[in-house]
C-alpha positions, 0 to 999 in steps of 0.5 A: 500499499502507497501512503501519501502523508500530509504535513502542513501548517494550518491557519488558525480556525480558517477552513477556507484558507486551509482547504486551499493550502491542501489543494495546493499541496495536493496539486504539487506533490501527489503522483499516486497513492492509496491512502492519503493521511492528514493532521488531527483537526485538519482544517481548523488547528487543535481548537477548543472552540468546538461548538463554532467549528463542528459540523455533521457528516453532511457538512462541508468539511467532509464534503471537501475530503470526499470530493478529494476522494473521488477526484484523485481515486484515493482513500482519505483519513482526515480530522474532523470536528464532528457534531452528533445530536447534542455531542461534539467529537474529535474524529478520524473519518475514513473516505473511500476512493468513491467518496463514501464515509466508510468509518468514523473513529471518535477520540477515546482520550480527550486531553484534559491539560488542554481542556479538550475534556470540556469542549468535546465528548470522549469516544467509547469504542475502537474503530478498525477500517478496511482498505483493500486487504488491510485492517486499519485501527485508527486513533487520534493524538493523545490516544497514543499514550495509553497503549490499552487501546492499542492492544485492542487493535492488536487482538483484532490483528490489525496490520496498520495503526494510524495516529493523527495528531497536533503534537507539540515540539516540547514533547516530540521525542514522546510522540516518536518514541511512543509510535515506535513502541506501539509498532513494536509491541503490536507487531504492525505498521503505525503511521503518525501524522502530525502538523507543523507551524505555530498556534496559540503559543505553540510550536510544531515540528511535525515528525510526521513518521511510519514505523515497521512492524519491528519498529524500524522507522521507514520515514520521518519528516521534520519541519518541512510542509508538503506530502510525503510518500512511502509504501508498506507491505502486508507480507512484513506484518505477516512474517514478523507475527509468524516468526515472533508470535508474541501476540499470542501470549497477550493476556488482557488482565 
């Protein structure tokens, strides 16, 4: 599977300017891909202004990504502030190459330090989406600190786990080590897509990365904006799990 990883600096809470940025990046850097992955809260930045920015699945943000998926004939995973009845969620949405919403993951662990828990509801379940023969577990930013979530994905034998984030530079080494650890312990590929730039007093240097099932870094991009491509092979996951059958010994106590 060929991944297209979009790392960029969104304009704070300005969806229209960010749509233009995304289109510009895709028009200059995309040759072909099976899956495009965007950062958390792709078109707004990590905003706590959730009531103003939230949309439903028929809203303009999801429509924007649907159009990209159809036009480019590619799967898309993007971060959307989603409104459902009286609740608002920080989500990762999977749209297939036909422009259909296939999966919605609602962030299970709101980041209390930033008051995310006061502005967003917590999700309550894992979400495995499927692209071709790949089973893909979805997660968002702060989820990465909680290995229990990823153990559920390992038990379900996902071959790829994705984390979309707005992870600041002050703790970027945590980001890198945690992505690596999630790959090693679950014997699968892990892709982490982060943003760059500055917002609300925080600096982001990205380090959008992909790690293989043995924890080797395949790609790691610091400070650059653009679309970055890498390929992953499902056979590597199967071989690692067959040669080192650690997952069979998991005891969820």
